[in-house]
C-alpha positions in Angstrom: 0.0 0.0 0.0 1.5 3.4 -0.9 2.2 6.0 1.7 0.2 9.2 2.0 2.4 12.0 3.4 0.3 15.2 4.0 2.4 18.3 4.5 0.8 21.1 6.4 2.5 24.5 6.3 3.2 26.1 9.7 1.2 29.1 10.7 3.0 32.4 10.4 5.0 34.3 12.9 5.1 37.5 10.8 3.7 39.0 7.6 4.9 37.0 4.6 6.9 40.1 3.4 8.9 40.0 6.7 9.7 36.3 6.5 13.3 35.6 7.6 15.7 32.8 6.7 15.6 30.1 9.3 13.0 32.0 11.2 12.8 30.6 14.7 10.3 33.1 16.2 7.1 31.7 17.8 3.6 32.1 16.3 2.3 35.7 16.5 -1.3 36.4 17.4 -2.3 36.4 13.7 -0.8 33.0 13.4 -2.7 31.6 16.4 -5.9 33.1 15.0 -5.2 31.4 11.6 -4.7 28.1 13.3 -8.0 28.4 15.1 -9.7 29.3 11.8 -8.1 26.4 9.9 -8.5 23.8 12.6 -11.9 22.4 11.4 -10.3 21.5 8.1 -7.0 20.3 9.4 -8.0 18.4 12.6 -8.9 15.2 10.8 -5.2 14.8 9.9 -4.6 14.0 13.5 -5.9 10.5 12.7 -2.6 9.8 10.9 -0.6 7.0 12.6 2.7 9.0 12.2 2.7 12.7 13.0 5.8 14.8 12.5 7.0 18.4 12.5 10.0 20.5 11.7 12.0 21.7 14.7 10.9 25.4 14.4 8.8 26.8 17.2 6.0 27.7 14.9 5.9 24.2 13.3 5.8 22.6 16.7 3.1 25.0 18.0 1.0 24.6 14.8 1.1 20.8 15.2 0.3 20.9 18.9 -2.5 23.4 18.4 -4.0 21.1 15.7 -3.9 18.1 18.1 -1.2 16.2 16.2 1.3 15.8 19.1 4.0 15.6 16.4 7.4 14.1 16.8 10.2 16.6 15.8 12.2 15.5 12.7 15.6 17.3 12.3 15.6 16.3 8.6 12.6 18.6 8.2 14.5 21.7 9.4 14.7 24.7 7.1 17.6 25.2 4.7 20.8 26.2 6.5 21.3 29.8 5.4 24.7 30.3 7.0 25.4 33.9 7.7 22.0 35.0 6.3 20.2 33.2 9.1 17.6 35.6 10.6 17.7 38.0 7.7 15.0 38.8 5.2 15.8 38.4 1.5 15.8 42.2 1.2 18.3 42.5 4.1 20.6 39.8 2.6 20.4 41.6 -0.8 21.3 44.9 0.7 24.4 43.4 2.4 25.5 41.0 -0.3 23.7 41.6 -3.6 26.1 39.6 -5.9 26.0 36.7 -3.4 22.2 36.7 -3.4 22.1 36.8 -7.2 24.5 33.9 -7.3 22.5 31.9 -4.8 19.3 32.5 -6.8 20.9 31.5 -10.1 22.9 28.4 -9.0 21.1 25.7 -6.9 24.4 24.0 -6.2 25.9 27.2 -4.7 26.0 28.2 -1.1 27.5 31.7 -1.1 26.0 32.3 2.4 28.2 29.6 3.9 25.3 27.2 4.6 23.5 24.6 2.7 22.9 24.7 -1.1 19.4 24.4 -2.5 20.4 21.1 -4.1 21.6 19.7 -0.7 18.5 21.0 1.0 16.1 19.3 -1.5 18.1 16.1 -1.3 17.9 16.1 2.5 14.1 16.6 2.6 13.7 14.0 -0.2 15.8 11.5 1.7 13.5 11.9 4.7 10.5 11.4 2.4 11.9 8.3 0.8 12.7 6.7 4.2 9.3 6.9 5.8 8.2 3.6 7.1 5.5 1.7 5.3 2.9 0.5 7.8 -0.6 -1.0 7.5 -2.4 2.2 6.5 0.5 4.5 5.5 -0.9 7.8 6.7 1.6 10.4 7.7 1.2 14.1 8.5 4.1 16.5 8.7 4.0 20.2 9.8 6.8 22.1 8.3 8.0 25.5 7.0 6.9 26.4 3.5 10.5 26.1 2.2 10.6 22.5 3.4 7.3 21.7 1.6 8.6 23.4 -1.6 11.7 21.2 -1.4 9.6 18.1 -0.9 7.5 18.9 -3.9 10.5 19.6 -6.2 12.1 16.3 -5.1 8.9 14.2 -5.3 7.8 15.5 -8.7 11.3 15.4 -10.2 11.0 18.9 -11.7 13.8 21.2 -12.5 15.4 22.7 -9.4 14.4 26.2 -10.6 10.8 25.2 -10.0 11.5 25.7 -6.3 11.3 29.5 -6.7 7.9 29.2 -8.5 6.1 27.3 -5.7 4.0 29.5 -3.3 3.2 27.5 -0.2 0.9 29.6 2.1 0.6 29.2 5.9 -1.7 26.4 6.9 -2.1 25.0 3.3 -1.9 21.3 2.9 -0.7 19.0 0.1 -0.3 15.3 0.0 2.3 13.1 -1.7 1.1 9.6 -2.4 3.7 6.8 -3.1 7.0 5.6 -1.7 10.6 5.0 -2.4 11.1 7.8 -5.0 7.8 7.4 -6.8 5.4 10.1 -5.7 2.2 11.7 -7.0 0.8 15.0 -5.9 -2.7 15.5 -4.3 -4.0 18.8 -3.1 -5.7 18.6 0.2 -7.9 21.4 1.6 -5.6 24.3 0.5 -7.2 27.3 2.2 -7.3 30.7 0.7 -5.5 33.5 2.5 -6.8 37.0 2.9 -5.5 39.4 0.3 -2.4 41.4 1.3 -0.9 38.5 3.3 
C-alpha cells in the first residue's frame, strides 16, 4: 500500500513580506488566529498514525494546536542559510547583492556559507523516501513552507528552478502519495489566505 504523506505549512510568525531565513520566532497572534480558523479542516489529519513536525517553534506550535502531538524531525528543518540566518531576503540583498544573485541562479551554490538548495532538497527528499510503510501508510508533517517546496520539487522530479515558483501559504496542505522515490501530488484542503498577506 502506498504512503500518504500530507504536509501542512506552519502558521505564520510575521507577515509574509517580513519572513526571515531560518525564522525561529514563535507564532504571533495572527498565526494563532489562523490556526484556530483552519482547525476544522486540518484536525482530521490527527488520525494519521505517524505525525511529525519541523523543529521550528511555529511548526511545533502549529502541530500541537491542531492536536497532532507531532514528533520533531531534524531532517525537516529549514535550509541552513549560514550567515544569512535571521535576515529577510531584502536584508541579505542589501548586504551581499552579488552573493544573493549567485544563490538564486545556482542551486548548487551556497555563497552564504550554509546549505545549497540542491543539498536541502536532497535532505528533505531523503527523509520522504525513508518513511516507514505500515498498514495504513498515513503520515502528517507540519513544516516550514520552504521544506514543503523542497519536498514537492524532489517528489515531482521537476527542475530545481521550480522551487522558486512554488508558493506555499501558511496552513495550506498538500499530500504526496507513493513511496521510495515514486510520488504523486494530491492537493488537500488548500485554504485561501486574505489578500495582502
